[in-house]
Legacy VTK file of the C-alpha trace (Angstrom):
# vtk DataFile Version 3.0
C-alpha trace
ASCII
DATASET POLYDATA
POINTS 344 float
21.470 108.035 66.654
24.090 107.887 63.928
26.689 110.597 63.547
26.668 112.626 60.379
28.771 110.953 57.730
27.918 107.408 58.793
24.672 107.182 56.834
25.112 105.185 53.661
25.057 107.137 50.421
25.738 106.304 46.788
29.484 106.764 47.187
29.481 103.940 49.739
28.065 101.418 47.307
30.371 98.692 45.973
32.008 99.723 42.675
30.770 98.221 39.457
33.069 95.864 37.570
34.954 97.960 34.957
36.515 95.000 33.108
34.618 91.783 33.911
36.590 88.620 34.446
35.154 85.122 34.634
36.618 81.878 35.967
37.837 79.387 33.417
36.288 75.976 33.128
37.870 73.213 35.206
39.569 71.071 32.579
40.769 68.545 35.167
37.304 66.951 35.076
37.348 66.379 31.302
38.358 63.033 29.911
39.597 64.059 26.452
43.345 63.753 26.013
44.145 67.450 25.583
42.403 68.273 28.852
44.320 65.555 30.657
47.642 66.917 29.389
46.565 70.433 30.388
45.627 69.295 33.892
49.082 67.697 34.200
50.758 70.978 33.249
52.074 69.729 29.896
50.962 72.785 27.943
52.941 72.063 24.761
51.366 68.631 24.429
47.947 69.943 25.461
48.063 72.696 22.853
48.979 70.283 20.076
46.273 67.821 21.097
43.662 70.561 21.556
44.449 71.894 18.077
43.906 68.475 16.539
40.746 67.757 18.517
39.345 71.217 17.777
39.469 70.502 14.054
37.004 67.670 14.618
34.403 70.104 15.982
34.722 69.276 19.697
33.421 72.444 21.407
35.180 71.693 24.673
38.527 71.144 22.945
37.980 74.329 20.943
37.446 76.251 24.168
40.627 74.819 25.679
42.620 75.570 22.528
41.312 79.144 22.434
42.197 79.625 26.087
45.766 78.454 25.496
46.101 80.700 22.453
44.859 83.646 24.445
47.129 83.029 27.419
50.185 81.939 25.486
50.231 78.524 27.136
52.337 75.994 25.219
53.215 78.564 22.565
52.892 82.168 21.503
49.926 84.395 22.344
47.546 84.518 19.383
44.615 86.698 20.421
42.863 86.883 17.047
43.051 83.107 16.636
41.728 82.707 20.166
38.663 84.789 19.267
38.025 82.608 16.221
38.162 79.376 18.221
36.105 80.804 21.066
33.430 81.715 18.535
33.429 78.187 17.129
33.251 76.734 20.630
30.407 79.062 21.557
28.441 78.111 18.480
28.996 74.499 19.489
27.277 75.116 22.838
30.128 75.989 25.247
28.802 78.786 27.488
32.243 79.524 28.922
33.330 80.553 25.421
30.746 83.355 25.334
32.033 84.569 28.681
35.638 84.494 27.483
34.691 86.429 24.365
33.001 89.051 26.529
36.075 89.247 28.727
38.314 89.769 25.687
35.961 92.369 24.258
35.927 94.470 27.418
39.740 94.242 27.457
39.917 95.213 23.740
41.768 92.028 22.844
41.881 90.048 19.616
40.349 92.800 17.503
37.233 93.004 19.672
35.913 96.209 21.242
33.945 96.940 24.398
30.786 97.386 22.326
31.004 93.679 21.378
31.000 92.623 25.007
27.327 93.138 25.663
26.322 90.884 22.783
28.527 88.055 24.032
27.195 88.444 27.563
23.634 88.391 26.273
24.311 85.100 24.482
25.681 83.552 27.677
22.827 84.981 29.746
20.268 83.559 27.356
21.958 80.191 27.753
21.380 80.403 31.509
24.679 81.768 32.875
23.941 83.540 36.165
27.355 85.209 36.068
26.596 86.627 32.644
23.222 87.958 33.801
24.787 89.759 36.751
27.638 91.293 34.775
25.287 92.214 31.924
23.124 94.074 34.415
26.201 95.818 35.771
27.413 96.989 32.365
23.981 98.460 31.716
24.285 100.448 34.940
27.876 101.543 34.276
27.701 102.443 30.596
30.469 99.972 29.748
30.202 98.986 26.112
27.118 101.109 25.397
24.533 103.489 26.842
23.083 103.315 30.329
19.839 101.378 30.600
18.624 100.942 34.175
15.429 99.201 33.096
17.401 96.578 31.195
19.770 96.224 34.140
16.880 95.659 36.505
15.495 92.948 34.264
18.755 91.006 34.210
19.223 91.336 37.964
15.693 90.003 38.457
16.415 87.107 36.109
19.543 86.212 38.131
17.501 86.443 41.331
14.988 83.997 39.908
17.925 81.663 39.306
18.776 81.870 43.014
21.529 84.508 43.088
21.894 86.255 46.454
24.508 88.617 44.983
21.963 89.830 42.431
19.626 90.793 45.286
22.352 92.899 46.857
23.268 94.559 43.567
19.655 95.274 42.653
19.240 96.764 46.119
22.222 99.017 45.370
20.726 100.065 42.054
17.378 100.936 43.624
19.019 102.710 46.546
21.029 104.798 44.113
17.719 105.907 42.599
16.427 106.865 46.079
13.965 103.976 46.033
14.799 103.049 49.612
11.713 100.949 50.336
12.247 98.751 47.279
15.974 98.480 47.968
15.308 97.455 51.549
13.175 94.511 50.412
16.081 93.058 48.435
18.653 93.855 51.128
16.579 92.091 53.781
16.051 89.041 51.584
19.779 88.806 50.891
20.603 89.386 54.565
18.356 86.498 55.575
20.368 84.352 53.179
23.600 85.370 54.888
24.806 88.253 52.723
26.876 90.460 55.010
26.888 93.666 52.980
23.146 93.506 52.454
22.641 93.149 56.198
24.784 96.230 56.767
23.062 98.334 54.144
19.609 97.350 55.340
20.625 98.187 58.894
22.021 101.572 57.894
18.853 102.531 56.026
16.712 101.721 59.049
19.158 103.397 61.457
18.671 106.804 59.851
16.178 108.809 61.954
15.415 111.018 58.963
14.376 108.090 56.801
10.711 107.103 56.680
11.903 103.507 57.106
13.579 104.276 60.441
13.398 101.288 62.779
16.185 101.266 65.352
15.152 97.970 66.891
15.246 96.221 63.517
18.480 97.872 62.393
20.529 96.865 65.423
20.704 93.067 64.819
21.469 93.632 61.140
24.417 95.900 61.905
25.620 93.413 64.516
25.300 90.569 62.022
27.512 92.394 59.546
30.011 93.421 62.231
30.304 89.890 63.583
30.876 88.694 60.008
33.883 91.011 59.739
32.664 93.877 57.542
34.884 96.818 58.602
32.331 99.603 58.130
29.772 97.558 60.051
32.212 97.266 62.941
32.388 101.048 63.055
28.619 101.371 62.887
28.155 98.791 65.655
30.610 100.721 67.827
28.470 103.822 67.354
25.449 101.841 68.484
27.367 100.913 71.649
28.254 104.552 72.346
24.651 105.691 71.988
23.149 102.753 73.827
21.566 103.279 77.247
23.584 102.950 79.300
26.525 103.655 76.958
29.087 100.887 76.487
32.342 102.784 75.811
34.638 99.785 76.305
32.568 97.740 73.854
32.619 100.654 71.408
36.394 101.006 71.673
36.843 97.287 71.086
34.862 97.392 67.851
36.523 100.612 66.721
39.899 98.958 67.191
38.736 96.053 65.046
37.458 98.435 62.364
40.654 100.483 62.464
42.828 97.410 62.125
40.636 96.303 59.206
41.515 99.640 57.536
38.151 101.374 57.771
38.880 105.104 57.596
35.936 106.191 59.728
36.781 103.554 62.311
40.368 104.787 62.427
39.225 108.371 62.975
36.802 107.443 65.768
39.297 105.102 67.398
41.875 107.909 67.388
39.371 110.070 69.278
38.715 107.278 71.797
42.446 106.817 72.389
43.032 110.567 72.690
40.288 110.938 75.283
40.675 107.576 77.001
37.050 106.686 76.287
36.583 102.950 76.819
40.314 102.377 76.370
43.511 103.492 78.069
44.555 106.950 76.875
47.421 106.764 74.369
48.123 109.955 72.437
50.851 108.347 70.307
48.575 105.538 69.158
45.816 108.095 68.611
48.111 110.085 66.318
48.943 107.006 64.253
45.284 106.199 63.683
44.457 109.822 62.936
47.190 109.914 60.273
45.895 106.693 58.751
42.352 108.093 58.747
43.496 111.232 56.929
45.129 109.136 54.229
41.750 107.557 53.539
40.200 110.975 52.972
42.675 113.882 52.842
39.821 116.313 52.176
38.111 115.601 55.495
38.738 118.712 57.585
37.794 117.045 60.887
40.289 114.239 60.358
43.031 116.693 59.383
42.305 118.893 62.401
42.488 115.906 64.763
45.788 114.723 63.281
47.272 118.214 63.492
46.193 118.673 67.104
47.546 115.299 68.193
50.754 115.679 66.221
51.521 119.156 67.527
51.420 117.835 71.100
54.177 115.277 70.416
57.936 115.841 70.263
59.251 116.070 66.713
61.225 112.773 66.743
58.253 110.885 68.190
55.912 112.422 65.649
58.259 111.500 62.796
58.575 107.910 64.006
54.834 107.476 64.242
54.331 108.966 60.774
56.804 106.390 59.408
54.840 103.631 61.131
51.576 104.957 59.701
53.064 104.677 56.208
53.372 100.911 56.592
50.641 98.376 55.829
48.621 97.466 58.872
49.750 93.851 58.875
53.403 94.911 59.093
53.569 97.693 61.663
51.246 99.340 64.104
51.962 101.360 67.181
48.686 100.278 68.747
49.257 97.691 71.484
47.372 94.417 71.531
44.218 94.382 73.673
LINES 1 345
344 0 1 2 3 4 5 6 7 8 9 10 11 12 13 14 15 16 17 18 19 20 21 22 23 24 25 26 27 28 29 30 31 32 33 34 35 36 37 38 39 40 41 42 43 44 45 46 47 48 49 50 51 52 53 54 55 56 57 58 59 60 61 62 63 64 65 66 67 68 69 70 71 72 73 74 75 76 77 78 79 80 81 82 83 84 85 86 87 88 89 90 91 92 93 94 95 96 97 98 99 100 101 102 103 104 105 106 107 108 109 110 111 112 113 114 115 116 117 118 119 120 121 122 123 124 125 126 127 128 129 130 131 132 133 134 135 136 137 138 139 140 141 142 143 144 145 146 147 148 149 150 151 152 153 154 155 156 157 158 159 160 161 162 163 164 165 166 167 168 169 170 171 172 173 174 175 176 177 178 179 180 181 182 183 184 185 186 187 188 189 190 191 192 193 194 195 196 197 198 199 200 201 202 203 204 205 206 207 208 209 210 211 212 213 214 215 216 217 218 219 220 221 222 223 224 225 226 227 228 229 230 231 232 233 234 235 236 237 238 239 240 241 242 243 244 245 246 247 248 249 250 251 252 253 254 255 256 257 258 259 260 261 262 263 264 265 266 267 268 269 270 271 272 273 274 275 276 277 278 279 280 281 282 283 284 285 286 287 288 289 290 291 292 293 294 295 296 297 298 299 300 301 302 303 304 305 306 307 308 309 310 311 312 313 314 315 316 317 318 319 320 321 322 323 324 325 326 327 328 329 330 331 332 333 334 335 336 337 338 339 340 341 342 343
């Protein structure tokens, strides 16, 4: 049912986080004086107050002071000093401090190295931070800060899942799928999809839409792909359009509508297929100029794709030089700024 090239593979999986970043604590809810000054934007006063309150052993004030030292708020950047105060805050029970230390380590700041990051994340994870568990699992699958360890990664993903994380279900599904454990991956994808996770719905649908997969179930895959398309996932829009083309009877106008949505959302495959629809007038009014624009955009997504290049060359060669040049200029622009394609 699906065209070659649509089936999900490892390259389609979301990228792992190379340099994890965590949100800072919300100081506006704290009642100590340094936090109040910080919330009011008076960084010089906040830094002075946080320094004084940190000396008394207040872990929250120490975390705020370290954050200001790191960011250069209210004074100069002092990365090494920030590390020292984060460590004191962490020892005093502030989980956010462990996360900030991990963030600095993965960015090689304050004398820390990437190899330190895993230890800080582990401390935060052991204190119950779901974010730390997820990122710790990811660094074990990426090799960031140490060797790969898929078993350890799986354990931390499972721990985050037990804490109620839907994202961890999706990411564990990705990890299992990357190991060709489709049946196990599908379990996690379906669970996450039922909890509203769009990408998990798409990936579950794609697995079951593959006729060569032992898990093939077209009837079950269709609503999952539609769920993800309706939620606005560009690649799901393209996949749902392909369903419409291969439906019985075919629904070319419906397919063209979803391909247009995918193309405008900057999905390369959607742009390529929409260019074909426009060139042939399948489900949409024929427009060779618009087709050329989308073909050029599709090629820029994957210059090595011979089919996309051949389509762009064929469409471009049929246009007058000035027209072709104008459309190529348009195709250079971001989609939100310029597009030759008329509104529906």
